[in-house]
C-alpha positions in Angstrom: 82.9 65.8 46.5 80.7 64.9 43.4 78.2 63.3 45.8 78.3 66.2 48.3 78.0 69.1 45.8 74.3 68.6 44.9 73.5 68.7 48.6 75.4 71.9 49.0 73.6 73.5 46.1 70.1 72.2 47.1 69.3 75.1 49.4 68.1 77.7 48.9 66.5 76.9 45.5 67.9 78.9 42.7 66.3 80.6 40.9 64.0 81.4 43.8 60.4 80.2 43.5 57.7 82.7 42.5 56.3 82.6 46.1 58.7 82.9 49.1 59.3 79.7 51.0 57.1 79.6 54.2 59.1 80.1 57.4 58.5 76.6 58.7 59.7 75.0 55.5 62.7 77.4 55.3 63.7 76.6 58.8 63.4 72.9 58.3 65.4 72.9 55.0 68.2 75.1 56.3 68.6 73.1 59.5 69.0 70.0 57.3 71.7 71.7 55.3 73.5 72.6 58.5 73.3 69.0 59.7 74.9 67.9 56.4 77.7 70.5 56.7 78.4 69.6 60.4 78.7 65.9 59.5 81.0 66.5 56.5 84.7 66.0 57.4 86.8 69.1 57.0 89.2 67.4 54.6 86.3 66.7 52.3 85.4 70.4 52.2 89.0 71.1 51.4 88.9 68.9 48.3 88.4 70.1 44.8 85.5 69.3 42.4 85.7 67.1 39.4 88.3 68.3 36.9 90.3 70.0 39.7 88.2 73.1 40.0 87.9 75.2 43.2 84.6 74.6 45.1 84.5 78.3 46.1 84.3 79.2 42.4 81.2 77.2 42.0 79.4 78.4 45.2 78.0 81.9 45.4 78.4 83.6 48.8 75.2 85.5 48.3 73.2 82.4 47.5 75.1 79.4 49.0 76.0 81.3 52.1 76.3 78.4 54.6 78.3 76.0 52.4 80.6 78.8 51.3 81.2 79.8 55.0 82.0 76.2 56.1 84.5 75.8 53.3 86.1 79.1 54.2 86.4 78.0 57.9 87.9 74.7 56.8 90.5 76.6 54.9 91.2 79.1 57.6 91.6 76.3 60.2 94.1 74.6 57.8 95.9 77.9 57.4 96.3 78.4 61.1 97.4 74.8 61.5 100.1 75.3 58.9 101.5 78.4 60.6 105.0 78.3 61.9 106.1 78.6 65.5 104.5 81.9 66.1 100.7 81.7 66.5 100.4 85.0 64.6 102.2 83.7 61.6 99.8 82.8 58.8 100.3 81.7 55.2 100.4 84.4 52.6 97.2 83.2 51.1 95.2 84.1 54.2 96.5 87.6 54.9 95.6 90.7 53.0 96.4 90.3 49.3 96.2 86.5 49.4 93.7 84.4 47.5 91.9 83.1 50.7 91.8 86.6 52.1 90.0 87.9 49.0 87.5 85.1 49.3 86.8 85.9 52.9 86.4 89.6 52.3 84.1 88.9 49.4 82.0 86.6 51.6 81.7 89.2 54.4 80.5 91.8 52.0 77.9 89.6 50.1 76.6 86.9 52.5 72.8 86.4 52.9 71.9 87.9 56.3 68.9 85.6 56.6 70.9 82.4 56.3 73.6 83.6 58.6 71.2 83.9 61.4 71.5 80.1 61.7 75.3 80.0 61.8 76.2 82.6 64.4 79.3 80.8 65.8 80.7 80.1 62.3 80.1 83.7 61.3 81.9 85.1 64.3 84.9 82.7 63.9 85.4 84.0 60.4 85.1 87.7 61.5 87.6 87.1 64.2 90.0 85.3 61.8 89.8 88.2 59.4 90.8 90.6 62.2 93.6 88.2 63.2 94.9 87.9 59.7 95.0 91.7 59.2 96.8 92.2 62.5 99.3 89.5 61.8 100.9 91.7 59.2 100.2 95.0 61.1 97.5 96.1 58.7 94.4 96.3 60.8 92.9 98.8 58.4 92.4 95.9 55.9 89.9 94.3 58.2 87.8 97.4 59.2 85.6 97.7 56.1 84.7 94.0 55.7 83.9 93.6 59.4 81.8 96.7 59.5 79.9 95.5 56.5 79.4 92.1 58.0 78.0 93.5 61.2 75.5 95.6 59.3 74.5 92.8 57.0 73.7 90.6 60.0 71.9 93.5 61.9 71.2 96.6 59.8 70.1 98.4 62.9 73.2 97.4 64.9 70.9 97.6 67.9 72.0 94.3 69.5 75.5 94.6 71.0 77.9 91.9 70.1 81.6 91.2 70.7 82.1 92.2 67.1 81.1 95.8 67.9 84.0 96.0 70.3 86.4 94.3 67.9 85.5 96.8 65.2 85.9 99.8 67.5 89.3 98.6 68.5 90.4 97.9 64.9 89.3 101.4 63.9 91.4 102.9 66.6 94.4 100.8 65.8 94.1 101.7 62.1 93.0 105.4 62.6 90.0 104.4 60.4 87.7 106.7 62.2 85.3 107.6 59.4 84.7 103.9 58.6 83.2 103.4 62.1 80.7 106.3 61.8 77.7 104.2 60.4 77.9 102.0 63.4 78.5 104.7 65.9 75.6 106.7 64.7 73.3 103.8 65.7 72.3 103.3 69.3 72.9 100.0 71.2 69.6 99.0 72.7 69.7 95.2 73.3 72.2 92.7 74.6 72.5 89.0 73.7 70.4 87.1 76.2 68.5 83.9 76.4 65.9 83.6 73.6 63.3 86.2 74.6 60.0 85.3 76.2 58.3 86.9 73.2 60.2 85.0 70.7 59.7 84.8 67.0 58.7 81.4 65.6 61.9 81.1 63.6 65.2 82.9 63.2 64.3 83.4 59.5 61.2 85.4 60.3 61.4 88.7 58.6 60.8 92.1 60.2 61.9 91.0 63.6 64.1 92.9 66.0 67.7 91.6 66.0 67.6 90.5 69.6 65.2 87.8 68.4 68.0 86.0 66.5 71.2 87.4 68.1 71.0 85.7 71.5 73.4 84.3 74.1 72.9 80.9 72.4 73.0 81.9 68.8 76.8 82.2 68.7 76.9 85.5 66.9 78.7 87.1 69.9 81.2 85.9 72.4 80.1 86.3 76.0 79.9 90.0 76.7 80.1 91.4 80.1 79.1 94.7 81.6 82.5 96.3 81.1 82.5 95.4 77.4 79.7 97.8 76.5 81.5 100.6 78.5 84.7 99.9 76.7 82.9 100.0 73.3 81.3 103.3 74.1 84.7 104.7 75.3 86.4 103.6 72.1 83.5 105.0 70.1 83.8 108.3 72.0 87.5 108.5 71.2 86.7 107.9 67.5 84.0 110.6 67.5 86.4 113.0 69.3 89.0 112.4 66.6 86.4 113.3 64.0 85.3 116.4 66.1 81.8 115.0 66.5 81.5 116.6 69.9 77.8 116.2 70.6 77.7 112.5 69.7 80.9 111.9 71.7 79.2 113.5 74.7 76.3 111.1 74.3 78.7 108.2 74.5 80.7 109.6 77.4 77.5 110.4 79.4 76.2 106.9 78.9 79.4 105.6 80.5 79.3 108.1 83.4 75.6 107.3 84.0 76.1 103.5 84.0 75.6 101.7 87.3 78.7 100.4 89.1 79.1 97.5 91.5 81.0 99.9 93.9 79.0 103.1 94.0 81.9 104.8 95.8 84.6 103.8 93.3 83.9 104.4 89.6 85.7 102.1 87.3 88.8 103.0 85.4 86.8 103.2 82.2 84.4 105.7 83.8 87.4 107.8 85.1 88.8 107.9 81.6 85.4 108.9 80.2 85.1 111.7 82.8 88.5 113.2 81.8 87.4 113.3 78.1 83.9 114.5 79.0 85.3 117.6 80.8 87.4 118.5 77.8 84.8 117.7 75.1 82.3 119.9 77.0 84.6 122.8 76.8 85.2 122.2 73.1 81.5 121.8 72.3 79.8 124.5 74.3 82.7 126.6 75.6 81.7 125.9 79.2 81.9 123.2 81.8 78.8 121.0 81.5 76.7 119.6 84.3 76.9 115.9 85.0 73.7 113.9 84.2 71.3 113.7 87.2 71.7 109.9 87.2 75.3 110.2 88.4 75.4 110.0 92.2 76.9 112.5 94.5 79.6 110.2 95.7 80.6 109.3 92.2 80.7 112.9 91.2 83.1 113.6 94.1 85.3 110.8 93.1 85.4 111.9 89.5 86.4 115.4 90.4 89.0 114.3 92.9 90.8 111.9 90.6 90.5 114.2 87.6 91.5 117.3 89.5 94.0 118.6 86.8 91.1 118.6 84.3 88.9 120.4 86.8 91.6 123.0 87.1 91.6 123.5 83.3 87.8 123.8 83.2 87.8 126.4 86.0 90.5 128.5 84.2 88.7 128.1 80.9 85.6 129.6 82.5 87.0 132.7 84.1 90.8 132.8 83.4 92.9 134.5 80.8 94.7 132.8 77.9 98.0 133.1 79.7 96.6 131.4 82.8 95.2 128.6 80.7 98.5 128.2 78.9 100.3 128.0 82.3 97.8 125.3 83.4 98.5 123.4 80.2 102.3 123.5 80.9 102.0 122.5 84.5 100.0 119.3 83.5 102.0 118.6 80.4 103.3 115.3 81.8 99.7 114.2 82.6 98.1 114.7 79.2 101.2 113.8 77.1 100.4 111.7 74.0 100.4 107.9 74.5 99.8 105.4 71.7 96.3 104.2 71.9 97.3 100.6 71.3 99.7 100.8 74.2 97.2 102.4 76.5 94.5 99.9 75.8 96.2 96.6 74.8 94.0 93.9 73.2 94.5 91.5 76.0 93.6 93.8 78.9 90.1 95.1 79.7 91.1 98.0 81.9 92.5 95.7 84.6 95.3 98.2 85.3 96.1 101.2 87.4 95.3 104.7 86.3 98.2 105.6 83.9 100.3 108.7 84.7 100.0 109.8 81.1 96.5 110.2 79.8 97.2 110.6 76.1 95.1 113.8 75.9 97.7 116.2 74.7 96.0 116.7 71.3 92.7 117.4 73.0 94.3 119.8 75.4 95.8 121.8 72.5 92.3 122.1 71.0 91.0 123.3 74.3 93.6 126.1 74.3 92.5 127.1 70.8 88.8 126.9 71.8 89.4 129.2 74.8 90.6 131.9 72.5 87.7 131.2 70.0 85.0 131.4 72.6 86.6 134.4 74.2 86.2 136.3 70.9 82.7 135.0 70.3 81.6 136.0 73.8 82.7 139.6 73.2 79.5 139.9 71.2 77.5 139.8 74.4 79.1 143.1 75.5 80.2 144.9 72.4 78.7 145.6 69.0 82.1 146.3 67.6 85.7 146.3 68.9 89.1 147.2 67.5 91.5 144.4 66.6 94.1 145.7 69.1 91.5 145.6 71.9 90.6 142.0 70.9 94.2 141.0 70.8 94.8 142.5 74.2 91.9 140.4 75.7 92.3 137.1 73.8 95.6 136.7 72.0 98.7 134.9 73.5 100.7 137.6 71.9 98.8 140.9 72.0 101.5 142.8 70.0 101.0 140.6 67.0 98.0 142.3 65.5 98.5 140.7 62.0 98.1 137.2 63.6 95.0 138.3 65.5 93.4 139.7 62.4 94.2 136.6 60.4 92.9 134.3 63.2 89.6 136.3 63.3 89.2 136.1 59.5 89.6 132.3 59.8 86.8 132.2 62.4 84.5 134.1 60.1 85.4 132.0 57.1 84.6 128.7 59.0 81.3 130.0 60.3 82.3 130.2 64.0 81.9 134.0 64.1 79.3 136.1 62.5 81.0 139.5 62.0 82.8 141.6 59.4 86.2 143.3 59.5 86.3 147.0 58.5 89.4 148.7 57.2 89.4 152.4 58.3 89.9 155.1 55.7 92.5 156.6 58.0 95.5 154.4 58.1 96.4 155.6 61.6 93.2 154.1 63.0 92.9 150.4 64.0 91.0 147.8 62.1 87.5 147.2 63.6 85.5 144.0 64.0 81.7 144.5 63.9 79.5 141.7 65.1 76.5 140.8 63.0 73.2 139.3 64.0 73.5 135.5 63.9 71.5 133.8 61.1 68.4 132.1 62.4 69.1 128.6 63.7 67.5 125.4 62.7 65.6 124.6 59.5 64.7 128.2 58.7 68.4 129.0 57.9 68.7 126.1 55.5 67.9 125.6 51.9 64.7 123.7 50.9 66.8 120.7 49.8 68.7 120.7 53.1 65.5 120.9 55.1 64.1 118.0 53.2 67.1 115.8 54.0 67.1 116.7 57.6 63.4 116.1 58.0 63.8 112.8 56.3 66.6 111.8 58.7 64.6 112.9 61.7 61.5 111.0 60.5 63.5 107.8 60.1 65.1 108.3 63.5 61.7 108.6 65.1 60.3 105.6 63.3 63.2 103.4 64.5 62.9 104.8 68.0 59.1 104.1 68.0 59.7 100.5 66.9 62.3 99.9 69.6 60.0 101.5 72.3 57.1 99.3 71.3 59.3 96.2 71.3 60.8 97.0 74.6 57.3 97.4 76.1 56.5 93.9 74.9 59.6 92.4 76.4 59.1 94.2 79.7 55.5 93.1 79.9 56.6 89.5 80.1 59.9 89.9 81.8 60.7 88.0 85.0 61.3 91.3 86.9 57.9 92.7 86.1 56.1 89.4 86.8 57.9 89.2 90.2 56.9 92.8 90.9 53.3 92.1 90.0 53.3 89.1 92.3 54.6 91.2 95.2 52.0 93.9 94.4 49.2 91.4 94.6 50.4 90.0 97.9 50.6 93.5 99.2 47.0 94.2 98.2 45.8 90.9 99.8 47.6 91.8 103.0 46.0 95.2 103.0 42.5 93.8 102.8 39.5 95.2 101.1 40.2 98.7 102.4 43.4 99.0 100.5 43.6 101.0 97.4 43.7 99.0 94.2 45.1 99.5 90.8 48.6 99.1 89.5 49.3 102.8 89.4 49.0 103.0 93.2 52.5 101.6 93.6 55.5 103.0 91.7 58.7 101.3 90.8 60.4 103.2 93.5 58.2 101.5 96.2 60.3 99.5 98.7 58.5 96.3 97.8 59.7 96.6 94.2 63.2 98.0 95.1 65.4 95.3 93.7 68.8 95.4 92.2 67.9 95.3 88.5 71.6 95.2 87.5 72.6 92.3 89.8 73.4 90.1 86.8 76.1 92.5 85.8 
């Protein structure tokens, strides 16, 4: 160990030099360090330093990221090998609260993201071990924050989808740690790990590059991801957003699933069917009406969705034009369908939707919110017809118990207090007369109704969003310009021009992507 330690501490130089190390030198030096680590036997990494000290107490995870990671993996492998008969049984040191666990968590929260670009497989193994260790004692919550931090340290944009995205989403559902997942769910997935891009950066360490440049199918940062994985991730994300009542963002996730192509155009996948059920209910909760499916969803798929999810269609229809009593009856008739089911039982970790449609959808809580929303929107919509209305009249039209005027008045007061209803309640001077609700003009929407500080924050957020979007659009244009599909299309276009002779019209804009010559299955690899 005394001979190995100087090599482990040799890179990166500390304190850092006045001028950053050029990328080519950085790449050469870090690859040499990785070679040394790969050639070092695990038992040597498990040894102690002179005087009996712990090697991890000498290494700093934020500086000596790779040596620290290799030592952690050597210890985690030893911990798994020392487990008892059950593969889920781990030593106390490696589960939450143990000494090794604390070292692993500290590493995931402090590692150098630049160095970890060169050790994707090792990074992923540690992330997966942390999840396994937390699950082994039924405390998945303990792994949520460290893994979320690790994903964002590797890729602050979270734009390149990895197997760790899916792992974190599942952990958040298992642990009910919904809020922790928000930073990741608020970022859009744009890229997938593929072979190193045609327009590649010279080195993984190159700064200011898009994450798809260093998170590839060969970098090891992600296990092999398939088409269903990104659908599953967005469904889990939608369920988390629904739990947090982030209706609009949840609809974005669900519509992405519904719009995704499918190998069998006449038979949407089980994931898509589940997404459609939730999409119908969330649409009612968000806008008080049944939403229109995106235009990208085919007619046959639409028919299939509506046929399989017919109980939900019935709820949506009654929500639109029925009374509270009719909706309640619809709720009772389908009680066995949307009865609560434990999420971990409905989506077990070893199954990727390779099961039949369950008879119980686990949407009871969402259906109860739909019942409440029907009453809320029914009261709000009265403003379209009346400027004021007595509480008894409102109760007659919207309350499940029209005779309980006190409950109706209390409910309306709560709507006003929460900002759902812009109105005031007037107590008549004559006690024999009913209490009256008077609708008020809604405050102006958007930035005009906000304080200057709130406007500044919102404008700053929108500016940053547009900046990131612009970067991704430009990068995607570069990738598309040299993609195999575009090059093949251009070749066919040139052949078509040559076949047409001099009389043919020229110019790339004369043929669109929908031309039969270019009509290829772009999703064949899925």
